N, C-alpha and C positions, 0 to 999 in steps of 0.2 A: 351602814354598813356598805360598801361595792361592793356586784353581786355585775357576772360577764357572764354570755351564755354565749360559749362552744358547739355546733355543729362539724359532725365528721360527718364524709359521706363511708360506703362498704365500700372496701380496699377488693375483696375478691378474699378477702383472710379473717380479715374482722369487718364483722357485720357493723355494728355498731349500731344505734339504735334508727330507724327508717324516719320519723318524724320530733321526736324531742330534742331540744342540746342539755346538753353538761352543762352546770348551772355553779361556775366559779362565786363563793360569800367569799369576801376576802374579810380578814381576821373576822368573821362572826364575835367569835370570842374575844376579846383584849388582851395578848400577850401577857400583861399584869395578872391578869384573873387568873389564867395558866399555870401559876410561877405558885399561887394557895392552893390549885385544886384542880387537879388530872383529870380528873370527875369534872370537869366543868361542860364538856360534850354527854357526857352522859345523862346528866341532868337534861342539857338543850333538848337532845336528840329524847328525853324520853317523854317529856315534856309537853313534845309536839306528835307523841304516839311514836313515833320511831324506836322499838326498844333495841339496845344495842346488843349486839351479835359475841364481838369481842371485840383486840386489848391487841395491837402488836405492831406491824410494818406492813410496806405494800412489798408485793413479790417482783421478784428482779425479771422474769418473762411476763410476756402479753397473755396478758388472761380477760376473759368478762366472763361476766351469769346471761344467762337466758333465759330466768323463770326470776327473776327481782327486779328490780332497780336498787342500788349504796349510794348507801352518803357514806363522806371520808373527813373525817374531823383528825386535823392534826394539833396534838394536844404538846407536844415538848417537840422543838427540834425543825426542821425541813429537807425537803426532800424532792426531786428532780424528779418530773413525773412524766411519760410519755403516752401521750395520747390518742387515742384514737385510730391505734392501728402502725405503721411500719410510716407512714403517712402522714399522721395526725402532727399533736404539734404540742410542745415538751412546754412546758410548767415549772419553774418551782415555786412552792410550796410551804407554807411557813407555819410554827405555831400558830394560832387565833383564825385562820384559815378553813372551811370546807368545801370540802367539792361530792355536790349532786352528780351521780349518773347513772341516765339512764339506762333499762335493760339493755345490752347489747354495745356496751362503750366498753372497747379497749383498753387496759391500762397496766403500764411497765414502769417499774422504778428502777430510774438509770444512778442514783445515786445517794447516799442522804449519810447526815452526821451517825457515829454512833448512838447518839443521847434521841432520833426517832417516837418516837408515841402515835398511832392510828388509831382514832373511832371507829369502829365500823360500827353501819346499825342499818336493816333494814327494815321495810312499813312492814305490818302486824303479818303473822300470821303468813310469812316467807318464807322458802325453803331455798336458799341459793344453794345453784351451780359451779361447778370453778372450768369454765370453759378455753381452749388456752388455743395459739396460734396453733392453724393445719389440722383443726376437728375436721373430720369426714360427714356426711351429712349436712350440708350447710343448707339446705333448703328447709327441713326442720327444725332445725337451728331458729331461723328467722322468722319459722312462724310462731314456734314460742316465744321471740321478743317481742312480734306484733301483739300479740294475745295478753301482755303483760298488763294491765289494769293503773291508769293514774291513783296515786293514794291520793287518801282525802285529804291529806293535810301537809303542808311541804316541811322536812326534819329541822329548819335553822328557824320558819319566822311563822312559824304557825297555820292556820284555817285562813291568812290573807297573804301565804307566800307568792314568792317574785317564782314559787314551781305554778303555784294552779293560773297564774297569767301567760306563761309559755307551753306552759304541757296542753296543749287543748286540742 
């Protein structure tokens, strides 16, 4: 499974993470597997200690979480998403891909097909918030993001995953 790590600077509005990159797991699950089981990401994330919190899509406005990290599994369809705020990177994620966003990483769906299904999960015990572009008190938000601990396991690869080698 190929992975890619992308870092985004604080753009003054979207803080992104000060140290850790977003990790893209291309084909974390074979698309053929997802044809027979839309719950394959639920099982993968759960097996690696990341409880699934929702099944839905990706908001069409820039948002991020200041209290937790998030993993997105594309279970069906594809989406074009901008990560990192207005000066970030635009990626197309397809069925089978997983995207691990450290706390503070801005994301916004630019387009998707009508069949898009995204599985979202967070580290155990996490309470996620929803921060939008334009939030006041950026210094408090940045302080919360910096305090979010590194999880014990990678949601895709478990105890020996890519996250553990990149988020040091």
